[in-house]
N, C-alpha and C positions, 0 to 999 in steps of 0.2 A: 516602374519594377526593376531594379537590378537582375543585368542579365545571370548574371551567376549563381543567384539567387532562383531565378528559374530552372538552370540545372540542377541546382540542390531539390528544390523537389521534384523535377523529375525522378531523381537517382532514389528519393526516398518512398515515393509511388512504386518504383519496378522494384524495389526492395520487398514491397507487401506480393509480389506475383500474380494480381489482378489482370496486370494488359503488357504485353509484347512493346517492347522498346519502340520499334518501327513504327507501331500504332501509335502510342501514348506520343509519342515527340511531335508526331505528323501532326496531330488534337495540339498540341501547345501551338505548335509553329504556326497553327491556322487562328488559335487562340488570340498570339500577339502578332497577327498577320502585322502590324502598323508599326512595329520595329525596324528599322533599316537592314538590308540586307547584310551587312556584316555582321550585325546582333543576331540575326537568326543563322545565318552562320558560324556562329561562335557556340551559342547555346547548341544548336546538331551536331559540331564537329566533337566536342566537351562531354555531352550525354552519353554521344555513341562508343568517341572512344573510351573516358571511364569503366563504362560497361565492357565492351570488348578483350580490356587491359587488367579486370579486375584484379587473377591471379595474380599476373606481375606486380600488381601495383602492391598487392596485399604484402607479397612478397618483401619489397622495398620496405616498406611500412617498418615489418618487422624485425627488419635490419637498424632502424632507426629512431624506435617506438618501446618504452619500457611495458605501454600497458600492448597486449595482442590486440591484434583488430578485432578478434570476433568478441571479444571484451568491452569493446569502445560503445561509447552512447551511439545507436542508431545516425543522428544526425552529423554527430564529432566524426563518424567513420566514414560518410559519404565525403562531408566537408573537406576531411583528407585526404579520400580516394581521388576528388575530382581536382583538388589543386596538385596533387602530387604527380597527375596526370598533364597538366599544364607546364610543370616544370620539365617532366621526363619528354614529354613527346611532343610539345610545340613551344621549338626556337622563335617565335616572334611575341610570343609572354615574356615579361622581362621577370625575374624568380622575386624578384621585388611585390611586383603588382599580384602575383599569383598567391604571394603570402599575408600582406596587407589585407586584401580582400578577401581575404577567409578568416581573419581575424575580426575584423568588422563584420561579416555575419557572423559569426560565433555568438559578439555582444550583441546584436541585433534579434538575434536567435532564442537569446536568454540564459547564455552560456559562458557569459564573464569571466567565470574564476577557471575556466579551462581557454582561455583566449592566449594564453601563453604556453600553459601544453601546445595549441595549436601552432604556433608563430614558432615554437622552438624545434620543434619535429619537422616543420617543411624548410625551415632555414636550414639542419644540420641536413636534410634529405637535399635542398640545393650544395651548398659545401662536398655533400662526398658523395655526390653522382657517379663522378668516375671512379669509387671505389667499393662500389656494390661489387659483392659477389655473389656471381650465379652460378648454380647446378652445373660442375663440367661434363662437356659437351663428349668427351672421348671415356671418363667412366660413369657418369649415371646423366647415362642417353636420355633416357623416358622421363627422367623428372626435370629433364634441362628443356624438353621440347613441350612440356606443361607448361612451365613457369614463363619460359619466353615466348610461348606462343598464345598464353592462358587458355591452357585445354585442361581443363577436372583430369588427371591422371588416368581415371577409368575409359577413359575416351579415349586417349594417348592411347591406352593398350588395345583396346578397341581398332581403330582405324590400323593400326603395326600388324594386328594379328589376322584382319582383312584384306589389307594390299602391300603389307610390307614396310621397313622404315621410312625408306627411301620416298614411298608415294607420299605417307604420311608423314612426313616433312615437308612436303609442296601442296596437301593438301593445305596442310595446318597454315603455311606462306599466305595460301589465294586465302582464307577466311580476312586475313588483316589488310590485305589492299584493300583499296575503294573503289570499288567493281564500277565497268561502264553496265550502264540501261541495254537493257536489248530489246527492241522492237522489230515488229512485222508489217510489213506494207501489204495493202490492200491486194488482191489477186487484180482487181483491175488498175491498179498503179503499173505502167509500165519502164522499162528501165529509162526510160528516157526520162519521167516525171520522175522515179526514184532519182534520179543525178539533182534534179535541179531539189529535189527537197533537201539533200544529203549538201549542198553548196549551200543552200539558204540558211538550216543548222551554223554551217560553220559563220556564213554572216551574224549569225545572232550569238556566237560568241564560244561554240560548243565541238569537241570534237567527234567529227561522227566519220564513219565508215561502216564499208560490209561487210557481212560476215562471212568467213572462208567457207561456210558450212553450206546456209542456205542463199540464193540468188536474193530474195523476199527479206531476208533477216539486215540488221544492220547493230551497230553498238554507236551509246552517244556519252561522250563523258564532258562534265561541264557546262550542263544546261543548267541555267535557272530555274529553269521550270521544265519537266516533260509538255506538261499546257499549253504552257507559252510558245510551242515548239510552231514553226509553219506546217500545217494541213494537220495539225491535232484536231481542231474544233471540224473542219470537215470530212472526217473518217478517213482519212488517209494510211492509217496506223495504228496498231495496237501495242501497246508494252505486253508483252510475253519471250520470256526466256528461251534462247534457242532447242535446250533441251527439251525444251513442251513443244515448241514446234514439229520436232525431229520426229514425234509421236503421232502426229496428223498426215506428218510427210511417208510416215511407215506402213499407215493403216490404211492404204487402197483406196481413197475414197473414190468412187465412180459418181455420173453423173444421175441422178434420182436415187441413191442411194438414201435410206432411214438410217441417221444416226444418234444414237444414244445416250449422253454422255452422264451417267449416276452420281457423280459427284465434281459439280461442274464451277461452281464457285473460284475464282470471280470471271470466271465463260472464256479463259486463253481458248485452249485448243475446242471447245463446242463453236464458239465463234470464228475459229481458224477452220475448222471442216464446213462451216456455213459460206465458207468466203471461198471454200473448196469448190463447192456442189455449183458456185455461180447463178444462186437463183433458182436451183432443181434441186426435187427433193425435201429432207425435212431433219433438224435438228431437234432433240428432244431435250433440254438442261434441264437435270434439275439437282434441288440441292437441300440443306435441311430444313433452312431459313427463310423466312420472308429476308431478311438482313442481307443473307447470303445472294438471292436471287436477284433483289432489285438492284445488285452491283452488275449480276449480268445484262438485265435489262437496260443499264444507262450503258453500258457499251456496245450493248447491241443496238441501239437508238442512234449512238453516235456515230457508227461504222455503216448505220442503214441497210441492215440487216433486213429483210424479212420473209426468212426461211425456220426461223427459232422459235420455238416454246420454248414456255420457261415455267418449270414446276415446283412448289414445293413438294420434296419428299425426302421420307426418309429412306435411306437408301438400305438398309437392313427387313424394310419391310414391301412383299412380293405388291406391286401394280398389273393388276390381272391386266388392265389393257397395252401392258406394254409388251406381255408376254410373247416372245418369236417373233417382233418385229424387226429387229436389228440390223442391219446389214456391218455396221459398224459399232462395237460396243465401246466406248469410253471408260473406263475404270480408274481414274489416279485418286487412289482412295485416300483415307488420312494416315500417313505416319507419324516417326519420330522426327523428321524435319532434319536430319544430321546434315543435307546435302545444301540448304538455305543458311547455315549458322552464320555467313558468311554476311548475309540481308539484315538477319535476326539472330541479333548477338548472343542474348539470354537464351537462347534455347540449349546452349550448351550446360550453363546452370541448373536448367530444369530438368532435362530429362535423364532419366534415371531407367538401370536393369527393368526392374519390374515395370515401367510404364512401358518401354518398350515391347517387353512380353504380351500387357495387356493390348496395345495397339494392333500386334500381330493376330489377336483372338478375333478383334474386329472386324481386321481386312478380310477374314476371312467367313464370317456372320455376313459380311456386305455382297462376297463374291460369291458364296453359294447361293445367293438370293438371285443376281443380279442373272449371273450367268444363264439364267430359262428367257431373259431378252433375246439371246440369240436367236435367228432364224438358221438353218439347217448347216448353209452354206456361210452365217457370218463369222467376223472375225472381232476377236475379242484386245484392242488394247490395255494391256494393265499398266500402270505406271507409277512411281511413288518419287518425292524428292528428299529419297533419305540414302545413306550408304549404309546398309545390315543387310547381310546375306538373308539373316532370319524373315527377313520383310521382303527379301527380293526372290535371290534365286530358290529357297527354300521353298515360299509361298507357291512360284510357280513349278516347282516338283509335288506342290500338294493338290493343285490344279490338273494338273497330269492326272496325278494321281489317284483323286475321289470325283472330279466332275468331268469327266471323260474328254479330255482338251490332248493336243497336245501344240507342241510349239513350231513356228512357222520362218524360217529362214527370212532377215530383214536387210540381207547384203546389198540387194540391188536397189533398194531403196534410199540405206543410209550412204551420206560420206563415206571414203574411204578412211579417215584419218578415228573414225570412230567405230566400224566393223571388226572390232579386236575378238568380238565372241558373237557377232549379228548369225552367222551361218545355223548359231544354237537357237536362234527367235529371242534370243535377249543381250542387252550393253547396258553395262556400270556405266554411267557416264562420273568420271569424279572432277573437282574444280581444283588447279594449279597440276593437273593433265590434259585435260580436253577444253578447257576454256568458258565451261558452262557453270550451271548449279552443277549440284552432285548428285543426279536423276539417274532413277532404273527406269528400263521401256523392255517390256515383253509383248510379242505378238505370239497367239495363240487362235486356234480353231477348237472344231468337235473330229475329235479321231477320226481318221479316214477319208475325211474331205480333201478335193483335190483343187 
């Protein structure tokens, strides 16, 4: 199987919007695991890159093709996009190779009459790349941001309105960087063992360093695969973004506590909480489907945790057996996912203002139900992986107004670099600003508790 044809099929499948890019690409790479490392790296790079740069690529194609991008045959459109990506963003791929292989693929997929068109457009892009005219940064700043960072115009307006134009550009820049993988060492791994593992990872060819935020967090780049790293099979660490770790860090979990995580998959926070409990208390981790809870159990076994119970539950429906039991209630609810666009690039093309309003209603349905699980003295940790005041700050205000809760300062528990609003009981972490996913964390308790 030609690797470019594999990429083409990935892009055609993604255009149907039945699966997210990170999931589909991982599944395809597993299917073609017999390919060598360079071939798999090429597939991943071109499929991901073409997806994340789609708006910019379409803008460029519009300057060299008489046929508008949205009027092209789907296969030809994806073929031109992936080939244009190679020409514009992959210096190690000769222009002639990108053009010739695209022409061959058009013929192989029964588009012989369009081979000349494909060849003409791509060679024009290769010859004219230095003369491409982009929107002017000074006179059309938001259009410039949209095209050059491949972000839909309405989302550029959203980020600029919520966080200002300077921060917006930093956020958009961060989405296009190849981010490091964040990992959490288990509580049982001491400083000496962490150092040994970091050195072992470096010997394996990865760039690894400790996080500036938490002593048990680290970042890893250029690893062949997380599962191949020393200590993975033994359960020494788990993959978890540091923003997610900060939720558990701020919760103030104590030995013997009962922690309930109502939207737990893939299990990062629930298993982190279990590790914090050091074999005491219990964690009850719930999610909507067995597919999701299976992932939690898989990680639980690898991390050798015994104080976790996993259940299939719809967070919108009351579980009478959980009412009044939670010392700590973790509610990382479904959200628009704008904070993880850097990891799931096609989110930006799928999300809509209407969908964001709908997910806000779902969040409130869940919260109105699960708040009953709190003990009178319990703590609610509300979090999302998005950057949308309507899903975040406004939802916290709604919780306080309708559910008898109040926010609790997190200034003592959180690192200084992310304490901007921690004394008010919530923080909004921003990619490109804080070096994490876009993530919102709020800490609440019943009003009047001390």
